[in-house]
C-alpha positions as CSV (number, residue, x, y, z in Angstrom):
1,M,-66.9,-32.2,17.1
2,K,-63.2,-32.9,17.3
3,R,-63.7,-36.5,16.1
4,N,-66.0,-35.4,13.3
5,R,-63.5,-32.7,12.1
6,K,-60.9,-35.4,11.5
7,E,-63.1,-37.0,8.8
8,L,-63.8,-33.9,6.8
9,W,-60.4,-32.4,5.8
10,A,-60.1,-34.6,2.7
11,A,-63.5,-33.5,1.3
12,C,-63.4,-30.0,2.5
13,M,-60.3,-29.1,0.6
14,V,-60.4,-31.4,-2.4
15,G,-58.3,-29.2,-4.6
16,I,-55.1,-29.6,-2.5
17,M,-53.1,-32.8,-2.5
18,A,-52.7,-32.8,1.3
19,F,-56.4,-33.4,1.7
20,T,-57.0,-36.2,-0.7
21,L,-55.8,-38.8,1.8
22,A,-56.6,-37.1,5.1
23,A,-59.2,-39.7,6.1
24,C,-57.4,-42.9,5.1
25,G,-56.5,-45.3,7.8
26,S,-53.2,-46.8,8.9
27,K,-50.7,-47.8,12.0
28,M,-48.2,-45.5,13.5
29,N,-45.4,-45.8,15.9
30,T,-44.6,-42.3,17.0
31,G,-41.4,-43.2,18.6
32,E,-39.4,-44.2,15.5
33,N,-38.9,-43.3,11.8
34,L,-40.7,-45.5,9.4
35,V,-38.2,-45.2,6.6
36,S,-34.6,-46.1,7.2
37,N,-31.7,-44.1,5.7
38,N,-29.7,-46.7,3.8
39,D,-27.5,-44.3,2.1
40,Q,-25.6,-42.9,5.0
41,D,-23.0,-41.3,2.8
42,K,-25.5,-38.9,1.1
43,K,-26.9,-35.7,2.4
44,I,-30.6,-36.4,3.0
45,I,-33.6,-34.4,4.2
46,N,-36.8,-36.1,5.1
47,L,-40.1,-34.8,3.7
48,F,-43.4,-36.1,5.2
49,G,-46.5,-35.7,3.0
50,P,-49.7,-37.4,2.0
51,M,-48.4,-39.0,-1.2
52,E,-45.4,-40.8,-2.6
53,K,-43.1,-39.6,-5.3
54,S,-44.6,-39.9,-8.8
55,K,-43.8,-43.2,-10.4
56,P,-42.5,-43.2,-14.0
57,N,-45.2,-43.3,-16.7
58,V,-47.9,-42.6,-14.1
59,S,-50.1,-39.6,-14.8
60,N,-50.2,-37.4,-11.7
61,I,-49.8,-33.8,-12.7
62,A,-49.9,-32.3,-9.2
63,R,-47.2,-34.6,-7.9
64,T,-45.2,-34.4,-11.1
65,A,-44.9,-30.6,-10.8
66,F,-43.9,-30.8,-7.1
67,D,-41.4,-33.6,-7.9
68,I,-39.8,-31.5,-10.6
69,T,-39.3,-28.6,-8.2
70,V,-37.8,-31.0,-5.7
71,E,-35.4,-32.3,-8.3
72,M,-34.3,-28.8,-9.0
73,A,-33.3,-28.5,-5.4
74,E,-31.6,-31.9,-5.3
75,E,-29.5,-31.1,-8.3
76,E,-28.5,-27.6,-7.2
77,L,-27.7,-28.6,-3.6
78,G,-26.3,-32.1,-4.2
79,L,-28.6,-33.9,-1.8
80,T,-31.6,-36.2,-1.7
81,V,-35.1,-35.4,-0.5
82,R,-36.5,-38.6,0.9
83,Y,-40.3,-38.9,0.8
84,R,-41.9,-40.4,3.9
85,T,-45.5,-40.8,3.2
86,Y,-48.8,-41.2,4.9
87,T,-49.8,-43.8,2.3
88,A,-46.6,-45.9,2.7
89,E,-47.4,-47.4,6.1
90,D,-50.3,-48.8,8.1
91,Y,-51.6,-46.0,10.4
92,Q,-54.7,-47.8,11.7
93,E,-57.5,-45.2,12.3
94,K,-55.2,-42.1,12.5
95,T,-56.0,-39.3,10.1
96,Y,-53.3,-37.4,8.2
97,D,-53.6,-34.6,10.8
98,D,-53.1,-37.0,13.7
99,V,-50.0,-38.4,12.1
100,T,-48.4,-35.1,11.3
101,L,-49.0,-33.8,14.8
102,D,-47.3,-36.9,16.2
103,R,-44.4,-36.8,13.8
104,V,-43.6,-33.1,14.3
105,R,-43.8,-33.4,18.1
106,N,-41.4,-36.3,18.0
107,H,-39.0,-34.6,15.5
108,L,-39.2,-37.5,13.0
109,D,-38.8,-35.5,9.8
110,D,-37.4,-32.2,8.5
111,L,-40.1,-30.9,6.2
112,Y,-43.9,-31.4,6.3
113,L,-46.9,-30.6,4.2
114,L,-49.5,-29.5,6.7
115,N,-53.3,-28.8,6.8
116,P,-54.5,-25.4,8.2
117,D,-55.6,-26.7,11.6
118,T,-52.4,-28.5,12.1
119,I,-50.4,-25.4,11.1
120,Q,-52.3,-23.5,13.8
121,I,-51.8,-26.0,16.5
122,L,-48.1,-26.6,15.9
123,G,-47.5,-22.9,15.4
124,L,-49.0,-22.1,18.8
125,E,-46.8,-24.8,20.3
126,D,-43.7,-23.1,18.8
127,R,-42.8,-26.3,17.0
128,L,-42.5,-24.7,13.5
129,L,-39.7,-22.5,12.3
130,D,-40.3,-18.9,11.2
131,L,-40.0,-19.1,7.4
132,S,-39.7,-15.3,7.0
133,V,-35.9,-16.0,7.0
134,L,-36.2,-17.4,3.5
135,D,-35.3,-15.2,0.6
136,S,-38.4,-16.5,-1.3
137,A,-40.7,-15.3,1.5
138,E,-40.2,-11.7,0.3
139,N,-42.2,-12.5,-2.8
140,L,-45.3,-13.9,-1.1
141,R,-48.7,-12.5,-1.6
142,D,-50.3,-10.9,1.4
143,V,-53.0,-13.6,1.6
144,V,-50.4,-16.3,2.2
145,K,-48.7,-14.3,5.0
146,T,-52.0,-13.6,6.7
147,A,-53.2,-17.1,6.5
148,N,-50.1,-18.8,7.8
149,T,-48.8,-16.4,10.5
150,V,-49.0,-17.5,14.1
151,N,-47.9,-15.2,16.9
152,G,-46.0,-13.0,14.4
153,K,-44.2,-16.0,12.8
154,L,-44.7,-17.1,9.2
155,V,-44.8,-20.9,9.9
156,A,-45.9,-22.4,6.6
157,I,-45.8,-21.6,2.9
158,P,-47.8,-23.4,0.1
159,Q,-46.9,-23.9,-3.5
160,E,-50.4,-22.8,-4.5
161,V,-53.3,-20.7,-3.3
162,V,-56.6,-22.4,-3.5
163,A,-59.6,-20.2,-4.2
164,H,-63.2,-21.3,-3.9
165,G,-66.0,-19.8,-5.9
166,L,-69.4,-20.1,-7.3
167,F,-69.6,-22.0,-10.7
168,L,-72.3,-20.6,-12.9
169,N,-74.0,-21.8,-16.0
170,K,-73.9,-18.4,-17.8
171,D,-76.2,-19.6,-20.6
172,M,-79.0,-20.2,-18.0
173,F,-78.4,-16.7,-16.5
174,D,-78.6,-15.2,-20.0
175,K,-81.8,-17.2,-20.8
176,Y,-83.6,-15.6,-17.9
177,H,-82.0,-12.1,-18.5
178,L,-80.1,-12.3,-15.2
179,E,-77.0,-10.3,-14.4
180,I,-74.1,-12.0,-12.6
181,P,-74.8,-11.4,-8.9
182,D,-72.4,-9.6,-6.5
183,T,-74.4,-9.1,-3.3
184,P,-76.5,-11.4,-1.2
185,E,-79.7,-9.6,-2.4
186,E,-78.8,-10.0,-6.0
187,F,-78.0,-13.7,-5.6
188,M,-81.3,-14.3,-3.8
189,E,-83.1,-12.6,-6.6
190,C,-81.4,-14.8,-9.2
191,C,-82.5,-17.9,-7.2
192,R,-86.1,-16.6,-7.1
193,V,-86.2,-16.2,-10.8
194,F,-84.8,-19.6,-11.5
195,K,-87.3,-21.2,-9.0
196,E,-90.2,-19.4,-10.6
197,N,-89.2,-20.6,-14.0
198,G,-89.2,-24.3,-13.0
199,I,-85.7,-24.8,-11.8
200,E,-86.4,-27.1,-8.8
201,T,-83.1,-26.4,-6.9
202,P,-81.2,-23.4,-8.2
203,V,-78.2,-24.0,-6.0
204,G,-76.5,-27.5,-6.1
205,A,-74.9,-28.0,-2.7
206,N,-72.9,-30.6,-0.8
207,R,-72.2,-31.1,2.9
208,W,-68.7,-29.6,2.7
209,W,-68.7,-26.2,0.9
210,L,-71.7,-24.2,2.0
211,E,-69.5,-22.6,4.7
212,N,-68.1,-20.4,1.9
213,F,-71.4,-18.5,1.8
214,V,-70.9,-17.8,5.5
215,F,-67.2,-16.8,5.3
216,A,-67.9,-14.3,2.4
217,Q,-70.5,-12.5,4.4
218,A,-68.8,-12.8,7.8
219,Y,-65.4,-11.6,6.9
220,A,-65.6,-9.4,3.8
221,E,-65.0,-6.2,5.8
222,L,-62.5,-7.8,8.2
223,Y,-60.2,-8.8,5.4
224,N,-60.9,-5.9,3.0
225,G,-61.5,-2.9,5.3
226,G,-57.9,-2.1,6.2
227,N,-58.0,-3.1,9.9
228,T,-57.6,-6.9,9.7
229,D,-55.0,-7.4,12.4
230,A,-56.8,-5.3,15.0
231,L,-60.1,-7.1,14.3
232,I,-58.6,-10.5,14.6
233,E,-56.9,-9.5,17.8
234,A,-60.2,-8.4,19.2
235,L,-61.6,-11.9,18.4
236,N,-58.7,-13.6,20.0
237,Q,-59.0,-11.6,23.1
238,G,-62.7,-12.2,23.4
239,E,-63.5,-8.5,22.9
240,A,-65.6,-9.4,19.8
241,R,-67.5,-12.6,19.1
242,Y,-67.2,-15.0,16.1
243,S,-70.9,-15.6,16.3
244,D,-71.6,-11.9,15.6
245,Y,-69.6,-12.2,12.4
246,M,-71.1,-15.6,11.5
247,R,-74.8,-14.8,12.2
248,P,-75.7,-13.0,8.9
249,G,-74.2,-15.9,6.8
250,F,-76.1,-18.5,8.8
251,E,-79.4,-16.5,8.5
252,Y,-78.8,-16.2,4.8
253,L,-78.3,-20.0,4.4
254,R,-81.4,-20.6,6.5
255,E,-83.4,-18.3,4.1
256,L,-82.0,-20.1,1.0
257,I,-83.1,-23.4,2.5
258,D,-86.5,-22.2,3.7
259,K,-87.3,-20.8,0.2
260,G,-86.3,-24.1,-1.5
261,Y,-83.3,-22.7,-3.3
262,I,-81.0,-25.2,-1.5
263,D,-82.2,-28.8,-0.7
264,A,-80.7,-29.2,2.8
265,E,-81.6,-32.9,3.1
266,T,-80.0,-33.8,-0.2
267,A,-77.0,-31.5,0.3
268,Y,-76.2,-33.3,3.6
269,T,-75.9,-36.6,1.8
270,Y,-73.8,-35.2,-1.1
271,E,-70.0,-35.4,-1.4
272,A,-68.3,-32.5,-3.1
273,I,-68.8,-32.5,-6.9
274,E,-69.8,-36.2,-6.9
275,G,-73.2,-35.3,-5.6
276,E,-74.4,-32.1,-7.3
277,G,-72.0,-32.2,-10.2
278,S,-74.1,-34.4,-12.5
279,D,-77.1,-32.0,-12.3
280,F,-74.9,-29.0,-13.0
281,L,-73.3,-30.6,-16.0
282,A,-76.8,-31.7,-17.3
283,Q,-77.9,-28.1,-17.0
284,K,-80.6,-28.9,-14.4
285,T,-78.9,-26.7,-11.8
286,P,-77.5,-23.3,-12.7
287,I,-75.2,-22.8,-9.7
288,V,-72.7,-25.0,-7.7
289,M,-69.6,-24.2,-5.6
290,A,-66.1,-25.7,-6.1
291,Y,-62.4,-24.9,-5.9
292,W,-60.3,-23.3,-8.6
293,G,-58.8,-26.5,-9.9
294,A,-62.3,-28.0,-10.7
295,A,-62.6,-25.6,-13.6
296,N,-59.4,-27.1,-15.1
297,S,-60.1,-30.8,-14.4
298,D,-61.9,-32.9,-17.0
299,I,-63.2,-35.1,-14.2
300,A,-64.9,-32.1,-12.6
301,Y,-66.0,-29.1,-14.6
302,G,-63.2,-28.7,-17.1
303,K,-65.4,-29.8,-20.0
304,T,-68.9,-28.3,-20.1
305,D,-71.5,-28.0,-22.8
306,F,-72.3,-24.4,-21.8
307,N,-70.6,-21.2,-21.0
308,L,-69.0,-21.6,-17.5
309,Q,-68.2,-18.7,-15.3
310,V,-66.6,-18.7,-11.8
311,I,-67.2,-15.8,-9.4
312,G,-66.8,-15.2,-5.7
313,F,-69.5,-15.7,-3.1
314,P,-71.9,-12.8,-2.5
315,S,-71.1,-10.2,0.2
316,K,-72.0,-6.6,0.8
317,M,-68.6,-5.7,-0.6
318,G,-69.2,-7.7,-3.8
319,A,-68.3,-11.2,-4.9
320,M,-65.6,-12.6,-2.7
321,P,-63.2,-15.5,-3.4
322,V,-62.8,-17.7,-0.3
323,V,-59.2,-18.7,0.0
324,S,-57.7,-21.7,1.8
325,M,-54.3,-23.3,1.7
326,T,-52.0,-25.9,3.1
327,G,-48.4,-25.2,3.7
328,Y,-44.9,-26.6,3.8
329,A,-43.4,-26.2,7.3
330,V,-40.1,-27.0,8.9
331,C,-39.7,-28.6,12.4
332,T,-37.8,-26.3,14.7
333,E,-35.7,-29.2,15.8
334,A,-35.2,-30.6,12.3
335,E,-32.1,-32.8,12.1
336,H,-31.0,-31.3,8.8
337,L,-32.2,-27.7,9.4
338,D,-29.9,-25.7,7.1
339,D,-30.2,-28.1,4.2
340,T,-34.0,-28.2,4.6
341,L,-34.2,-24.4,4.5
342,D,-32.1,-24.4,1.4
343,V,-34.4,-26.9,-0.3
344,L,-37.5,-24.9,0.6
345,D,-36.0,-21.7,-0.7
346,I,-35.5,-23.4,-4.1
347,I,-38.9,-25.0,-4.4
348,L,-40.5,-21.8,-3.3
349,S,-38.4,-19.6,-5.6
350,D,-40.2,-17.7,-8.4
351,K,-38.5,-20.0,-11.0
352,A,-39.9,-23.1,-9.4
353,L,-43.3,-21.6,-8.6
354,Q,-43.6,-20.5,-12.2
355,L,-43.1,-24.0,-13.4
356,Y,-45.5,-25.4,-10.8
357,A,-48.2,-22.9,-11.6
358,E,-47.9,-23.4,-15.3
359,T,-48.1,-27.1,-15.0
360,N,-51.1,-27.2,-12.6
361,K,-52.8,-24.0,-13.8
362,V,-53.1,-22.7,-10.3
363,I,-52.7,-19.4,-8.4
364,S,-49.1,-19.0,-7.2
365,P,-48.3,-17.8,-3.7
366,S,-45.7,-15.5,-5.2
367,K,-46.9,-12.1,-6.3
368,N,-44.3,-12.2,-9.1
369,V,-45.7,-15.3,-10.8
370,E,-48.7,-15.1,-13.0
371,V,-50.2,-17.8,-15.2
372,E,-52.8,-17.3,-17.9
373,C,-56.0,-18.8,-16.7
374,I,-59.1,-20.0,-18.7
375,D,-61.7,-17.3,-19.3
376,A,-64.1,-18.9,-16.9
377,L,-61.7,-18.2,-14.0
378,K,-60.8,-14.7,-14.9
379,P,-63.4,-13.0,-12.5
380,L,-62.0,-15.0,-9.6
381,N,-58.4,-14.5,-10.7
382,D,-58.8,-10.7,-11.0
383,K,-60.1,-10.5,-7.4
384,I,-57.1,-12.4,-6.1
385,N,-54.7,-10.3,-8.0
386,D,-56.3,-7.2,-6.6
387,N,-55.9,-8.7,-3.0
388,I,-59.7,-9.0,-2.7
389,Y,-60.5,-12.1,-0.8
390,V,-61.8,-13.8,2.4
391,L,-59.8,-16.4,4.2
392,G,-61.5,-19.7,5.1
393,S,-58.5,-20.8,7.0
394,N,-56.4,-18.5,9.1
395,A,-53.8,-19.8,11.5
396,G,-53.8,-16.4,13.3
397,M,-57.3,-16.9,14.6
398,N,-57.6,-18.8,17.9
399,V,-60.7,-20.7,16.7
400,E,-60.0,-23.0,13.8
401,Q,-62.2,-21.7,11.0
402,W,-62.7,-24.1,8.1
403,G,-63.4,-27.4,9.9
404,N,-65.5,-26.0,12.7
405,T,-67.7,-23.8,10.4
406,C,-68.2,-26.7,8.1
407,L,-69.5,-28.9,10.9
408,I,-71.8,-26.2,12.3
409,V,-73.2,-25.6,8.8
410,R,-73.9,-29.3,8.7
411,D,-75.9,-29.0,12.0
412,L,-77.9,-26.2,10.2
413,L,-78.6,-28.6,7.3
414,K,-79.9,-31.2,9.9
415,G,-82.3,-28.7,11.4
416,A,-80.4,-26.8,14.0
417,T,-81.6,-23.2,14.6
418,V,-79.3,-20.2,13.8
419,D,-79.2,-19.5,17.6
420,E,-78.1,-23.0,18.3
421,C,-75.3,-22.6,15.7
422,M,-74.2,-19.3,17.2
423,A,-74.1,-20.9,20.6
424,A,-71.7,-23.5,19.2
425,F,-69.4,-20.7,18.0
426,D,-69.6,-19.0,21.4
427,K,-68.6,-22.3,23.1
428,L,-65.6,-22.8,20.7
429,Q,-64.4,-19.2,21.4
430,E,-64.7,-19.6,25.1
431,E,-62.7,-22.9,25.0
432,A,-60.0,-21.3,22.8
433,F,-59.8,-18.2,25.1
434,N,-59.6,-20.3,28.3
435,K,-56.9,-22.5,26.7
436,G,-54.9,-19.4,25.8
437,E,-55.2,-18.1,29.4
438,T,-53.7,-21.4,30.8
439,Q,-50.7,-21.5,28.4
């Protein structure tokens, strides 16, 4: 499972730039820096990320927005942020996660963009600085703090919050006089009506994002019932079982598959958006799942010939956005520690985040920054603004969530029973608890 998890981060979190290159190959020497500092007379901090700085006249909105915030810091502080990139060298078969783990452990850079599982690992190893010391940390949404806090330390902060939801063809719902569903029962009824009216597969699915159905049902009360910290601690101490939380969601997916509402065999072969997207755009499938940015992107679902609406995943507490995020983190033994913190405070300031959010049309990690979103995203946006959400990645849980759940859902698609899937969660929890006992 560990090996398989390495291949899935890119596709699991397509909306975030850190994941777009997570499975590319290349050669790494962990004992030395791969970029030399030629300008010894300049103050330099080293940033390691998945992509190089945007080149002039090249269209790359996400990178351009980030680069502009970095330039704000460079100008104000009189220093240079040097990009050291995953794509710049030959890392053989190492994934982005492998490389960042090696580089942080060997103190090769100052600032890193990290995936959720790496944030958790390095946070538990006390290799990441507590970023609550930043002035900008005071403005963060609760969801950011919850997702990236390990052992009481805020070890990473993103420039955007990525929300996953259900993308609906509202015209098809109206055609069959269906209300937008909130609960699992309402969603199942919509699927029944579509199926009975000749829609062969009501839910277009791929092998990466079905876990969002599970997260919404598993953790709706955990994150929205006012007792989150205590419930997570019970899981980490082995007093509660992840499998008990996960079982209803897996049983629900099994029912959707058994009734023909999801084509498991096809879903297992589909990549995110590339597989099911064409049928959704052609109005053959009324429901798919994707991340926030897909509604803004012309190469995804930004241009449809129908009324698009994006909602959360069904749960007994209503439609739930499933939130995941990467984060910028600072090595505790960073060579240029003070300068790195100054840079991070600027690029995470409300001024910089406002610019970033307006450029990329994303949800900001700052509670003070709001960007007008398209009408299709307003149901999802309203939930996030009201602090109604479920986390798909949480560094404070001792069992990594997103990657492990994705892989176990894929086992379900291949024919594993719900009991077999729950046994896999029990094994992961036992391993995590035993590891904690030995540390």
